[in-house]
C-alpha positions as a LaTeX table, in Angstrom:
\begin{tabular}{lrrr}
\hline
Residue & $x$ (\AA) & $y$ (\AA) & $z$ (\AA) \\
\hline
Unk1 & 0.46 & 67.93 & 20.47 \\
Unk2 & 1.61 & 71.53 & 20.28 \\
Unk3 & 2.71 & 73.66 & 23.23 \\
Unk4 & $-0.36$ & 75.91 & 23.24 \\
Unk5 & $-2.69$ & 72.91 & 23.40 \\
Unk6 & $-0.68$ & 71.44 & 26.28 \\
Unk7 & $-0.81$ & 74.74 & 28.16 \\
Unk8 & $-4.57$ & 74.86 & 27.68 \\
Unk9 & $-4.91$ & 71.29 & 29.01 \\
Unk10 & $-2.69$ & 72.09 & 32.02 \\
Unk11 & $-4.91$ & 75.07 & 32.89 \\
Unk12 & $-8.04$ & 72.98 & 32.36 \\
Unk13 & $-6.72$ & 70.25 & 34.67 \\
Unk14 & $-6.06$ & 72.82 & 37.41 \\
Unk15 & $-9.53$ & 74.33 & 36.98 \\
Unk16 & $-11.26$ & 70.93 & 37.11 \\
Unk17 & $-9.30$ & 69.93 & 40.20 \\
Unk18 & $-10.24$ & 73.21 & 41.89 \\
Unk19 & $-13.90$ & 72.73 & 40.93 \\
Unk20 & $-14.22$ & 69.13 & 42.10 \\
Unk21 & $-11.91$ & 69.24 & 45.10 \\
Unk22 & $-8.89$ & 67.42 & 46.48 \\
Unk23 & $-10.30$ & 63.93 & 46.04 \\
Unk24 & $-10.66$ & 64.26 & 42.25 \\
Unk25 & $-7.52$ & 63.28 & 40.35 \\
Unk26 & $-7.09$ & 64.88 & 36.94 \\
Unk27 & $-4.47$ & 63.36 & 34.62 \\
Unk28 & $-3.19$ & 64.58 & 31.25 \\
Unk29 & $-1.47$ & 61.90 & 29.14 \\
Unk30 & 0.67 & 62.33 & 26.05 \\
Unk31 & $-0.30$ & 59.13 & 24.24 \\
Unk32 & 1.90 & 60.02 & 21.28 \\
Unk33 & 5.01 & 59.98 & 23.44 \\
Unk34 & 7.94 & 57.76 & 22.52 \\
Unk35 & 7.66 & 56.02 & 25.90 \\
Unk36 & 4.07 & 55.03 & 26.66 \\
Unk37 & 5.10 & 53.84 & 30.12 \\
Unk38 & 5.76 & 57.45 & 31.11 \\
Unk39 & 2.82 & 59.18 & 29.44 \\
Unk40 & 1.63 & 61.40 & 32.31 \\
Unk41 & 2.59 & 65.00 & 31.49 \\
Unk42 & 0.40 & 66.71 & 34.11 \\
Unk43 & $-1.49$ & 65.57 & 37.17 \\
Unk44 & $-3.56$ & 67.36 & 39.77 \\
Unk45 & $-4.32$ & 65.72 & 43.11 \\
Unk46 & $-1.90$ & 62.89 & 42.41 \\
Unk47 & $-2.10$ & 61.94 & 46.08 \\
Unk48 & $-5.36$ & 60.15 & 45.22 \\
Unk49 & $-3.53$ & 57.38 & 43.36 \\
Unk50 & 0.07 & 58.18 & 44.24 \\
Unk51 & 0.95 & 58.80 & 40.58 \\
Unk52 & 3.15 & 61.65 & 39.35 \\
Unk53 & 4.37 & 63.27 & 36.14 \\
Unk54 & 6.42 & 60.71 & 34.23 \\
Unk55 & 4.39 & 57.71 & 35.40 \\
Unk56 & 2.51 & 55.48 & 33.00 \\
Unk57 & $-1.18$ & 55.11 & 32.20 \\
Unk58 & $-3.71$ & 53.31 & 34.35 \\
Unk59 & $-5.22$ & 50.00 & 33.34 \\
Unk60 & $-8.35$ & 51.81 & 32.14 \\
Unk61 & $-6.30$ & 53.89 & 29.68 \\
Unk62 & $-4.41$ & 50.82 & 28.46 \\
Unk63 & $-7.68$ & 48.94 & 27.87 \\
Unk64 & $-9.15$ & 51.91 & 25.94 \\
Unk65 & $-6.02$ & 52.07 & 23.78 \\
Unk66 & $-6.21$ & 48.35 & 23.08 \\
Unk67 & $-9.85$ & 48.75 & 22.00 \\
Unk68 & $-8.96$ & 51.70 & 19.82 \\
Unk69 & $-11.28$ & 54.11 & 21.63 \\
\hline
\end{tabular}
C-alpha cells in the first residue's frame, strides 16, 4: 500500500471515530506486512479493546483471512 493511500485511510479513521464517538474503535491493518502479528498501523479509540499500533489482528480478521474474504 502506498503512502498516499495510508494517509487517506488514517484521515478516514479519524473522521469515522469523530462521527461515531468514543465507543467506536476504528482499526487500519496492513495485511501485506511481513509480520501479520503486528498488522495494526492505525487505531482510533483503542481504549475500547485495549489494542494499539503494532498489535495483531482480531479473531474476526483472522477468520476472514482464512476464508479468503
